[in-house]
C-alpha positions, 0 to 999 in steps of 0.5 A: 736429431735432437731439439737443440741441434734443430734449433741451432740449424734453424738459427743458422738458416735465419742468419744466412737469410738475413744477411743475403738479398731476398729474392723477388716474391720470397715469403719470410715470416708470413710476409711477402717481400716486394720484388727489386725490379718492381721497385726500380721500375716504379722509381724509373716510371716516376722519373720519366713522368717528371722528365716529360713534365719538364720537357713539356714546360720547356716546349711551351716556353719555346712556343711562347718565345717563337711567338714573341720572336715572330711578333718582333720580326713583324714590327721590325720589318714594318718599321724598316718598311716605314723608314724606307718610305720616309726616306723615299718621301724625303728624296722626292721632296729634295727632287721637287725642291731641286726642280724649283731651284732649277726654275729659279736659276733659269729666271735669274739667268733671264733677268741677268740678260734683261738687266744687261740689255737695259743697261746697254740701252741706258748707256747708249742713250747717255753716250749719244747725248754726250756725243751730241753735246761734244758735236754742238760744242765744237760747232759753237767754237767754229770747228767743222765736224767730221774732219780732222780732230773733230772727226777723231773725237767723235770716232773715239767716243763711238769706239768707247761706247761700243767697248762699254756696250760689249763689256756690259753685255759680256757681264750679263751673259756671264751672270746668265751662264753661271745661273744656268750652270747652277740650273743644270746642277739642280736638275742633276740633283733632282734626277738623282733624288728621284732615282733614289726615291724610286729605289727606296720605294722599290726596296720597301715594296719587297719587305713584307712584315707578314712574310718576316713573321712567318719565316721567323715562325718556321725557323723557330718551329724547326728549332723547337722540333729538333730540340724536342726530338733530341730530348725525346731520344735522350730520355729514351736512352736514359730509360733504356739504360736504367732498365738494362742496369736493373 
C-alpha cells in the first residue's frame, strides 16, 4: 500500500471515531476518556446527597412543628381546664347566693306572719275600745244593753271585727306563702347550680394537659414517620429509575 492510501485510510478512521460515541475507557491519542456510566453515576450520587439534605431539613422542621403543636395542645388543654374550673366556681357562688336568698325569703315569710299577728292585735284592741264606747254611750242614753237594737249594734261590731281580723290574717298568710314560694325557687336554683358546678369540676378533672401534648406528639410522630418513609421510597424509585436509564 502506498503512503498516500495509508494516510487517506487513517484520516477516514479518525473521522469515523470522531463522529461516533467513544466507548468507556477507550484511549484516543494517548488519553483515556472517562466512562459514560461513571459520569452519570457521579451526577446521580450528587443528586441523591442533595435530596437527603433537603429531606433531613424538612424532617427537622417537621419535628420543630410537632414540638410547637404539642406545646400549643398543652396550653390549650390547660386553658380549657382553667375555664371549666372558673365556671364551676361561678356556679358554686350562684348556689351559695341562692341559699342566702332562700333564707332571706323564709325570714320575709316569718316577718309577714308576725306583722299580720301584730296588725290583728292592734285592730282587736281598737275594735274593743270602739265597742266599749258604743256600749257606754247607749247606757248613758238609757238604752238597755244586750237586747233589741243595742244587741244588734254590738253583734254587728263583733262581726265586723272578726271579718277584718280574717282579712288581715289572710293578707299576711298570702304574703308569707309568696315569700316561701320564692324560697323554693331559690332552693331549686341552688341545687341546679351546685349540680352544674360538680359536673364542670368532673369535666375539668378529665382534662390532662400532659396527655393532650403527648397525644399531639404521637400524632405528629406518626405523620412525620409516614412522610419520611414515603419520601425515602420515592427517592429509591427515582434513583433506581436513573440507574436503569443509564
